[in-house]
Structures are given as structure tokens and as C-alpha cells.
C-alpha positions in Angstrom: 65.0 143.3 58.3 64.4 144.5 54.4 66.2 141.8 52.8 67.3 143.7 50.0 69.7 145.9 49.4 69.0 149.7 49.8 70.0 151.9 47.2 72.8 154.2 47.1 70.6 157.6 46.3 69.6 158.5 50.1 66.5 159.5 48.5 65.4 156.6 46.9 67.1 154.3 50.3 64.6 156.3 52.7 61.5 156.1 49.6 62.2 152.1 49.5 62.2 151.7 54.0 58.8 154.2 53.5 57.4 151.7 51.1 58.5 148.8 52.9 57.4 149.5 56.3 53.7 150.1 54.0 53.2 154.1 55.6 50.9 155.8 53.7 52.3 158.9 51.7 50.6 161.2 52.9 52.0 161.2 56.4 55.7 161.3 55.2 57.5 163.6 53.4 61.9 163.9 52.0 62.9 167.3 51.9 66.6 168.0 50.9 68.0 167.5 54.4 65.3 165.8 56.9 62.3 163.5 55.9 59.6 164.4 58.0 57.1 162.1 59.5 53.5 162.2 60.8 53.4 160.0 64.5 51.2 157.8 63.2 54.8 156.4 60.9 57.3 157.4 63.8 56.0 155.7 66.7 56.2 152.3 64.3 59.3 153.5 63.4 60.9 153.7 66.8 59.3 150.7 67.9 61.1 148.6 64.9 64.3 150.4 66.2 63.6 149.3 69.6 63.3 146.1 68.8 66.2 145.8 66.5 68.6 147.3 68.6 67.2 145.3 71.7 68.1 142.5 69.3 71.3 143.2 68.4 72.4 144.5 72.0 71.0 141.0 73.4 73.3 139.4 70.8 76.3 141.2 71.5 75.6 140.7 74.8 75.3 137.0 74.2 78.7 136.5 71.9 80.1 138.8 74.8 78.9 136.5 77.8 80.8 133.4 75.1 83.9 134.6 74.8 84.1 135.6 78.5 82.4 132.6 79.5 85.9 130.7 76.6 88.0 132.7 78.6 87.4 131.0 81.5 87.2 127.7 80.9 90.5 128.2 78.6 92.4 129.9 82.3 89.8 127.0 84.5 91.4 124.4 81.5 94.9 125.4 81.9 95.2 125.9 85.6 93.5 121.7 85.9 96.1 120.9 83.3 98.9 122.5 84.9 98.1 120.8 88.5 97.7 117.3 86.7 101.1 117.4 85.9 102.3 117.9 88.9 100.6 115.3 90.3 101.5 113.0 87.5 105.0 114.2 88.1 104.9 113.9 91.9 103.8 110.3 91.3 106.3 109.5 89.3 109.1 111.1 91.6 107.4 108.4 94.1 108.0 105.7 91.6 111.4 106.4 90.6 111.9 106.6 94.6 110.7 103.6 95.3 112.5 102.1 92.5 116.2 103.3 93.8 115.5 102.7 97.0 115.2 98.7 95.9 117.8 98.9 93.6 120.1 100.1 96.0 118.8 97.8 98.4 119.6 94.9 96.0 123.1 96.7 94.9 123.8 96.3 98.7 122.4 93.0 99.0 124.5 91.6 96.2 127.5 93.7 97.6 127.5 92.1 100.7 127.2 88.3 99.5 130.4 88.9 96.8 131.9 90.8 100.0 131.0 88.0 101.9 132.0 84.9 99.4 135.6 87.2 99.3 136.0 86.8 103.1 135.6 83.4 103.2 137.9 82.6 99.7 140.1 84.8 102.1 139.8 82.4 105.3 140.1 79.3 103.1 143.5 80.6 101.6 144.9 81.8 104.8 143.5 79.1 106.7 145.5 76.9 103.6 148.5 79.2 103.5 148.6 78.1 108.0 148.3 74.6 107.5 151.6 74.4 104.7 153.2 76.2 106.6 152.3 74.2 109.5 153.1 71.0 107.3 156.4 72.5 106.1 157.4 73.5 110.0 156.6 70.1 110.7 158.2 68.7 107.5 161.7 70.8 108.4 161.5 69.9 112.2 161.4 65.8 111.4 163.8 66.5 109.0 165.7 68.4 111.4 165.3 65.3 114.1 166.1 62.8 111.2 169.0 64.7 110.1 169.8 64.7 114.5 169.1 60.8 115.1 171.6 60.0 111.8 174.3 62.2 113.3 173.8 60.7 116.5 174.0 56.7 115.1 176.6 57.6 113.1 
């Protein structure tokens, strides 16, 4: 309040305070261990003390409420960040599973395509093999008939 440093000597410090509040010197007196005040000086000092304490109490309350609100805000923010992380993770998992299903479908289609192509090729080879066997059998049969015919002609 005074905006100046008090003297290190207690009696001089009391005197500085009394001069600062402009209390008449006839209304107060400094003893060895006590300061004696008349009501005309005591009441304004008490009022000043009450006002100062009230201001300081309000400041302390303000600081504590701010601290409490910051703490609550940080807790709420941490909860929000956690919820957002869970939601993002679920969204990414959903996208991943969708892509995985699509990949599996494409893989199944591709495997089926290759399997059908392989089966077609095997059927073709089998058919060619059957035709070759039939031709060979037919040629053997003709050769045998020709040999029989030649043997009969002789």
C-alpha cells in the first residue's frame, strides 16, 4: 500500500506507518513492546486492514478458482483427446477392414481366373492327348489291317 520500504527498526517502521496514514501524533504512542492507539486512529487502521484483507482474499480466491478451472479444463481436454483418438482408431480400423475385404475379393477373383485358365489348359491338353491316342490307335488299327491285307494278298 505504501509503495516504499519500511525501516528495519520496528519502532521507526510503526512511526512511518502512522505518518503515512496521517494520524495526529497526539492520538498514538509507541511503548517498549506495544503501540497505543485511540479509537480515532484504530478504526481507520482496522478499516484499511479489512479492505486490504478483502482485496487479498479475493485475489487468492481468483487465483484458486483459476487453478481449479485450468485443472478441470486439462482433465476435460485429456478426455476429449482420448475419445478423439478412439474414434479415429475405429475409423481407421473400419477403413482397413474394408480395404482388406476388397483385397481378399480381388485375390479370390484372380485365383479363380488363374484356376479356370489352368483347368481350361488342362482340359485342352487332355483333349489333345485323347485325340493323339485315338489317332495313334487308328493308325495302329490301319497298319494292322494293311499288314493283314498285304499278308492276305501274298
